[in-house]
C-alpha positions as CSV (number, residue, x, y, z in Angstrom):
1,X,45.3,-5.3,-21.8
2,X,43.3,-2.5,-23.8
3,X,41.1,-5.7,-25.4
4,X,40.2,-6.8,-21.9
5,X,39.0,-3.5,-20.7
6,X,36.7,-3.1,-23.8
7,X,35.6,-6.9,-23.1
8,X,35.1,-6.1,-19.4
9,X,33.1,-2.7,-20.3
10,X,31.0,-4.2,-22.6
11,X,30.0,-6.9,-20.3
12,X,29.2,-4.2,-17.8
13,X,27.3,-2.2,-20.1
14,X,25.2,-5.2,-21.2
15,X,24.7,-6.3,-17.5
16,X,23.4,-2.9,-16.7
17,X,20.8,-3.0,-19.6
18,X,19.8,-6.4,-18.3
19,X,19.0,-5.1,-14.9
20,X,16.9,-2.4,-16.4
21,X,14.9,-4.9,-18.5
22,X,14.5,-7.3,-15.5
23,X,13.5,-3.9,-13.3
24,X,10.9,-2.7,-15.8
25,X,9.2,-6.3,-16.6
26,X,9.1,-7.2,-12.9
27,X,7.9,-3.6,-11.9
28,X,4.1,-3.9,-10.5
29,X,1.6,-3.1,-13.4
30,X,-0.4,-0.8,-11.4
31,X,2.9,1.7,-11.3
32,X,2.6,4.8,-13.1
33,X,6.4,4.1,-14.4
34,X,5.8,1.0,-15.8
35,X,4.7,2.0,-19.4
36,X,7.5,4.7,-19.4
37,X,10.1,1.9,-18.7
38,X,8.5,-0.4,-21.4
39,X,8.6,2.6,-23.9
40,X,12.2,3.4,-23.0
41,X,13.2,-0.5,-23.4
42,X,11.1,-0.7,-26.8
43,X,13.1,2.1,-28.1
44,X,16.4,0.8,-27.5
45,X,15.2,-2.8,-28.7
46,X,13.5,-1.9,-32.0
47,X,16.6,0.1,-33.0
48,X,18.7,-3.0,-32.2
49,X,16.4,-5.4,-34.0
50,X,16.4,-3.3,-36.9
51,X,20.2,-3.6,-37.1
52,X,21.3,-6.5,-39.4
53,X,23.1,-9.5,-37.5
54,X,23.1,-7.1,-34.5
55,X,21.6,-9.7,-32.1
56,X,23.6,-12.5,-33.5
57,X,26.7,-10.6,-33.1
58,X,26.0,-9.9,-29.3
59,X,25.3,-13.7,-28.6
60,X,28.3,-14.9,-30.5
61,X,30.7,-12.5,-29.0
62,X,29.6,-13.4,-25.4
63,X,29.7,-17.0,-25.9
64,X,33.2,-16.8,-27.6
65,X,34.3,-14.5,-24.6
66,X,33.3,-17.2,-22.4
67,X,34.9,-20.2,-24.2
68,X,38.0,-18.2,-24.4
69,X,38.1,-17.1,-21.0
70,X,37.4,-20.5,-19.8
71,X,40.2,-21.8,-22.2
72,X,42.6,-19.4,-20.6
73,X,41.9,-20.1,-17.1
74,X,42.6,-24.0,-17.7
75,X,45.9,-22.9,-19.3
76,X,47.3,-20.4,-17.3
77,X,45.0,-20.9,-13.8
78,X,44.6,-17.2,-14.3
79,X,41.3,-16.5,-11.5
80,X,40.4,-13.1,-13.2
81,X,39.9,-15.5,-16.5
82,X,37.4,-17.6,-14.7
83,X,35.6,-14.8,-13.2
84,X,35.5,-13.3,-16.7
85,X,34.1,-16.8,-18.0
86,X,31.5,-17.1,-15.7
87,X,30.0,-13.7,-15.9
88,X,30.2,-13.8,-19.8
89,X,28.0,-17.1,-19.8
90,X,25.6,-15.5,-17.1
91,X,25.2,-12.5,-19.4
92,X,24.8,-14.7,-22.2
93,X,22.1,-16.5,-20.8
94,X,20.2,-13.3,-19.5
95,X,20.5,-11.9,-22.7
96,X,19.1,-14.5,-24.5
97,X,16.1,-14.8,-22.2
98,X,15.6,-10.8,-22.4
99,X,15.8,-10.8,-26.4
100,X,12.8,-13.3,-26.4
101,X,10.8,-11.1,-24.2
102,X,11.7,-8.1,-26.0
103,X,10.5,-10.0,-29.3
104,X,7.4,-10.8,-27.7
105,X,7.2,-7.1,-26.6
106,X,7.3,-6.0,-30.1
107,X,5.1,-8.2,-31.7
108,X,2.3,-7.7,-29.2
109,X,2.6,-4.1,-28.5
110,X,3.1,-2.4,-24.8
111,X,-0.5,-1.9,-24.3
112,X,-1.6,-5.5,-25.2
113,X,1.6,-6.6,-22.7
114,X,0.4,-4.6,-20.0
115,X,-3.6,-5.7,-20.5
116,X,-2.3,-9.3,-20.3
117,X,-0.5,-8.2,-16.8
118,X,-3.5,-6.7,-15.5
119,X,-5.6,-9.7,-16.4
120,X,-3.2,-11.8,-14.2
121,X,-3.1,-9.0,-11.5
122,X,-6.9,-9.1,-11.3
123,X,-6.7,-13.1,-10.9
124,X,-4.4,-12.5,-8.2
125,X,-6.6,-9.9,-6.7
126,X,-9.6,-11.9,-6.6
127,X,-7.8,-15.2,-5.3
128,X,-6.3,-13.1,-2.4
129,X,-6.4,-14.9,1.0
130,X,-6.2,-12.4,4.1
131,X,-4.0,-13.4,7.1
132,X,-5.3,-15.3,10.0
133,X,-6.5,-13.0,13.1
134,X,-3.7,-13.9,15.1
135,X,-1.0,-13.0,12.4
136,X,-3.2,-9.9,11.5
137,X,-3.0,-8.9,15.3
138,X,0.9,-9.9,15.5
139,X,1.7,-7.7,12.6
140,X,0.1,-4.5,14.4
141,X,2.6,-5.6,17.6
142,X,4.4,-2.5,16.8
143,X,1.4,-0.1,17.3
144,X,0.4,-1.5,20.8
145,X,2.7,0.1,23.1
146,X,2.0,3.5,21.6
147,X,-1.5,3.9,19.9
148,X,-4.6,2.3,21.5
149,X,-7.8,2.0,19.7
150,X,-11.4,2.9,20.5
151,X,-14.3,2.3,18.1
152,X,-17.6,3.8,17.8
153,X,-20.4,2.2,15.8
154,X,-19.4,-1.3,15.3
155,X,-22.9,-2.8,16.0
156,X,-24.1,-0.3,12.7
157,X,-22.3,-3.0,10.4
158,X,-24.0,-5.7,9.2
159,X,-21.6,-8.9,8.9
160,X,-23.4,-10.8,6.1
161,X,-23.6,-8.0,3.5
162,X,-20.6,-6.7,1.7
163,X,-20.0,-2.9,2.0
164,X,-18.3,0.0,0.4
165,X,-16.6,1.5,3.5
166,X,-15.5,5.0,3.0
167,X,-13.5,7.0,5.4
168,X,-11.3,10.0,5.7
169,X,-7.4,9.2,5.5
170,X,-4.9,10.8,8.0
171,X,-1.7,11.9,7.4
172,X,1.2,9.2,6.6
173,X,-1.7,6.9,6.5
174,X,-0.9,5.6,9.8
175,X,-4.4,4.6,11.0
176,X,-5.4,2.2,7.6
177,X,-4.0,-1.1,9.1
178,X,-5.6,-0.4,12.5
179,X,-8.9,0.2,10.8
180,X,-8.6,-3.0,8.9
181,X,-7.5,-5.0,12.2
182,X,-10.9,-3.4,14.0
183,X,-12.9,-4.8,11.4
184,X,-11.4,-8.2,11.2
185,X,-11.2,-8.7,14.9
186,X,-14.5,-7.4,16.0
187,X,-16.9,-8.1,12.9
188,X,-14.8,-10.8,10.7
189,X,-14.6,-8.4,7.8
190,X,-11.7,-7.9,5.6
191,X,-12.3,-5.1,3.3
192,X,-10.0,-4.8,0.5
193,X,-8.3,-1.3,0.5
194,X,-8.0,0.7,-2.8
195,X,-4.6,2.6,-2.9
196,X,-3.1,5.1,-5.3
197,X,-0.8,4.0,-8.2
198,X,2.1,6.0,-6.6
199,X,2.1,3.5,-4.0
200,X,2.9,0.5,-6.0
201,X,6.0,2.8,-7.6
202,X,7.7,2.6,-4.1
203,X,8.8,0.1,-1.4
204,X,5.3,0.7,-0.1
205,X,3.8,-1.3,-2.6
206,X,4.4,-5.1,-1.2
207,X,3.5,-4.2,2.2
208,X,0.0,-2.9,1.4
209,X,-0.6,-5.5,-1.1
210,X,0.0,-8.0,1.7
211,X,-2.8,-6.1,3.5
212,X,-5.0,-6.7,0.7
213,X,-4.6,-3.4,-1.0
214,X,-5.3,-3.2,-4.8
215,X,-4.6,-0.4,-7.2
216,X,-7.5,1.8,-7.4
217,X,-8.9,1.5,-10.9
218,X,-12.6,0.8,-11.9
219,X,-11.8,-2.6,-13.4
220,X,-10.2,-3.8,-10.0
221,X,-13.3,-2.3,-7.9
222,X,-15.5,-4.3,-10.5
223,X,-13.7,-7.3,-9.8
224,X,-13.8,-7.3,-6.4
225,X,-17.6,-6.2,-6.3
226,X,-18.7,-9.0,-8.6
227,X,-16.9,-11.4,-6.2
228,X,-18.9,-9.9,-3.4
229,X,-15.9,-8.6,-1.4
230,X,-16.0,-5.6,1.0
231,X,-14.0,-2.7,-0.2
232,X,-12.5,0.3,1.4
233,X,-11.7,3.5,-0.2
234,X,-10.4,6.9,1.0
235,X,-11.4,9.6,-1.7
236,X,-9.0,11.7,-0.4
237,X,-6.7,9.4,-1.7
238,X,-2.8,10.5,-1.7
239,X,-3.7,14.2,-1.1
240,X,-4.9,13.3,2.4
241,X,-2.1,10.8,3.2
242,X,0.4,13.8,2.0
243,X,-1.5,16.8,3.3
244,X,-0.1,19.9,3.1
245,X,0.8,21.7,6.4
246,X,-1.6,24.4,5.4
247,X,-4.8,22.1,5.2
248,X,-6.7,21.6,8.7
249,X,-6.3,18.4,10.2
250,X,-9.0,16.1,9.4
251,X,-10.4,18.1,6.5
252,X,-11.5,15.9,3.6
253,X,-10.0,16.6,0.2
254,X,-12.4,14.8,-2.0
255,X,-12.5,17.8,-4.6
256,X,-15.5,16.9,-7.1
257,X,-14.5,13.1,-6.8
258,X,-17.5,10.8,-7.3
259,X,-15.9,7.4,-8.8
260,X,-16.6,5.5,-5.4
261,X,-20.1,6.6,-5.7
262,X,-20.3,5.3,-9.1
263,X,-18.9,2.1,-8.4
264,X,-21.3,1.8,-5.3
265,X,-24.2,2.6,-7.6
266,X,-23.5,0.5,-10.4
267,X,-23.2,-2.9,-7.9
268,X,-25.9,-1.9,-5.4
269,X,-23.6,-1.6,-2.8
270,X,-24.3,0.2,0.1
271,X,-22.1,2.7,1.4
272,X,-20.6,2.6,5.1
273,X,-19.3,5.8,6.1
274,X,-16.3,5.7,8.7
275,X,-14.2,8.6,10.4
276,X,-10.9,8.5,12.1
277,X,-9.5,11.1,14.5
278,X,-6.2,10.8,16.5
279,X,-3.0,10.5,14.2
280,X,-3.1,13.8,12.9
281,X,-3.0,15.5,16.4
282,X,0.5,13.4,17.2
283,X,2.4,15.2,14.5
284,X,3.7,19.0,14.3
285,X,4.5,20.3,10.6
286,X,8.3,21.2,9.8
287,X,8.0,21.7,6.2
288,X,6.9,20.6,2.9
289,X,8.9,19.0,0.1
290,X,7.2,19.5,-3.3
291,X,6.9,15.9,-5.2
292,X,6.0,17.1,-8.6
293,X,3.2,14.4,-8.8
294,X,-0.1,15.7,-9.0
295,X,0.6,18.5,-6.9
296,X,1.3,16.7,-3.8
297,X,4.1,17.2,-0.9
298,X,6.0,15.4,1.0
299,X,5.2,16.7,4.6
300,X,8.1,16.5,7.1
301,X,6.7,16.3,10.8
302,X,8.1,15.6,14.1
303,X,6.4,14.1,17.3
304,X,7.2,13.6,20.9
305,X,6.3,11.1,23.5
306,X,3.5,13.5,25.2
307,X,1.7,13.6,21.6
308,X,1.1,10.2,21.0
309,X,-2.5,9.2,21.7
310,X,-5.5,7.2,21.1
311,X,-6.7,6.6,17.8
312,X,-10.5,7.0,17.5
313,X,-12.8,5.1,14.9
314,X,-16.4,6.0,13.9
315,X,-18.7,3.8,12.0
316,X,-22.1,5.2,10.8
317,X,-25.2,4.0,9.5
318,X,-25.1,2.2,6.2
319,X,-26.2,4.6,2.9
320,X,-28.0,2.5,0.3
321,X,-27.7,2.6,-3.2
322,X,-30.0,0.2,-4.7
323,X,-32.8,2.8,-5.2
324,X,-30.8,4.1,-8.1
325,X,-31.1,1.0,-9.9
326,X,-27.4,0.6,-11.1
327,X,-27.8,3.9,-13.2
328,X,-23.9,4.7,-12.4
329,X,-23.3,6.9,-15.2
330,X,-25.9,9.5,-13.8
331,X,-24.4,12.7,-12.5
332,X,-27.1,13.6,-10.2
333,X,-27.2,10.2,-8.5
334,X,-23.5,10.0,-7.9
335,X,-23.2,13.5,-6.7
336,X,-26.1,12.7,-4.2
337,X,-24.5,9.7,-3.1
338,X,-21.1,11.5,-2.6
339,X,-22.6,14.5,-0.6
340,X,-24.5,12.1,1.8
341,X,-21.2,10.4,2.6
342,X,-19.3,13.3,3.0
343,X,-21.9,14.9,5.4
344,X,-21.8,11.7,7.2
345,X,-18.1,11.3,7.6
346,X,-17.9,15.0,8.7
347,X,-20.3,14.4,11.4
348,X,-18.6,11.4,12.7
349,X,-15.1,13.2,12.6
350,X,-17.1,16.3,14.6
351,X,-18.5,13.4,17.3
352,X,-15.0,11.9,17.7
353,X,-13.3,15.3,18.0
354,X,-15.6,16.0,21.1
355,X,-15.1,12.3,22.7
356,X,-11.4,13.0,22.3
357,X,-11.4,16.1,23.9
358,X,-13.5,14.5,26.9
359,X,-11.5,11.6,27.4
360,X,-9.1,11.8,30.4
361,X,-7.0,8.9,28.9
362,X,-6.7,10.6,25.4
363,X,-2.6,10.6,25.5
364,X,-0.8,7.4,26.0
365,X,1.2,8.7,28.8
366,X,-1.8,9.3,30.7
367,X,-3.0,5.8,30.1
368,X,0.2,4.3,31.7
369,X,-0.2,6.7,34.4
370,X,-3.5,5.3,35.0
371,X,-2.2,1.6,34.8
372,X,0.6,2.2,37.2
373,X,-2.0,3.9,39.3
374,X,-4.3,1.1,39.3
375,X,-1.6,-1.4,40.2
376,X,-0.3,0.6,43.1
377,X,-3.6,1.1,44.4
378,X,-4.5,-2.7,43.9
379,X,-1.3,-3.6,45.7
380,X,-1.7,-1.3,48.4
381,X,-5.5,-3.0,48.8
382,X,-4.1,-6.3,48.9
383,X,-1.3,-5.4,51.5
384,X,-3.9,-4.0,53.8
385,X,-6.2,-7.0,53.5
386,X,-3.2,-9.3,54.2
387,X,-2.5,-7.1,57.4
388,X,-6.2,-7.5,58.7
389,X,-6.3,-11.0,58.2
390,X,-2.8,-11.5,59.7
391,X,-4.3,-9.4,62.6
392,X,-7.4,-11.5,63.2
393,X,-5.3,-14.6,63.1
394,X,-3.3,-13.2,66.1
395,X,-6.4,-12.1,68.0
């Protein structure tokens, strides 16, 4: 019994490590955890590889356990032995594969392995096919009963030229799918969103990737712009999505970032400033939980049916960058483009706030009230007309 307990414990330990190796290799290369996970595996594997006959001993032991357990099952018809034989055989197969992977990792180095993964990721990025308009519209069905959308300035967007769309980000990033859908449905433009690294370390990663989002690295932006794709960037990034309760609503948190301006100048991309107002007014902050990542917090907020409201979008006049002749390393040019863009977006936010304040159907509750009122008035008029027609027939 003691021997079986040792065997079972060894199988559990090996499978836990195999699961960790699988998780590390399948983890998105964009995630900041990827290199950390691979470094942990490398330390363990390198120690194991340096032990003479260590790998051969483990594989032979797993194979012997599987054969012996299967033999005992046929002799004694013991179900526990059958399960042990299957698990040890599965563990042998997985361990053999992971040993091969770890051997390649040790030979290539982690940096080279990640570079290869990034090359594959860039190939996938450039060959992305957006969902059809009907599918995109269907994906936003959960929004429709609660959040209506009103856009200003769509006519300013040329449809035949790729742009770098630059916008303010709202808390929790609720507005991003709505913005994509507006551009896609009305202008037939599907910009590729740039996302912060931390998104790809969470369950949110596959979702935003399905909407065409990519890790916001210079290499990825270069790949997209060289292909002539429109790109959407939020310079405030995660700091605006996970906004501290002390920060005023819709305030830009760009710090001194000029990366988007350098990319636009490098590729001669016109910048199209965008603004969004509405989603941050739906929430009241309760508390801020520190995340320990880049000084960001996890804001805990609440809302109520009476606070759910319309989302307003504004699209400004394109800001040209070709006059800088691709001199993206020039700090003066980059700061000039950034400041022009920032001023335009702040003006757009101000315009939207004024429009929001004067809108009688700003809140979703008021929209439903107006719809019910219009239907009631329409039915009343129809009934009155019907009564008049009936009276005329009797006369």
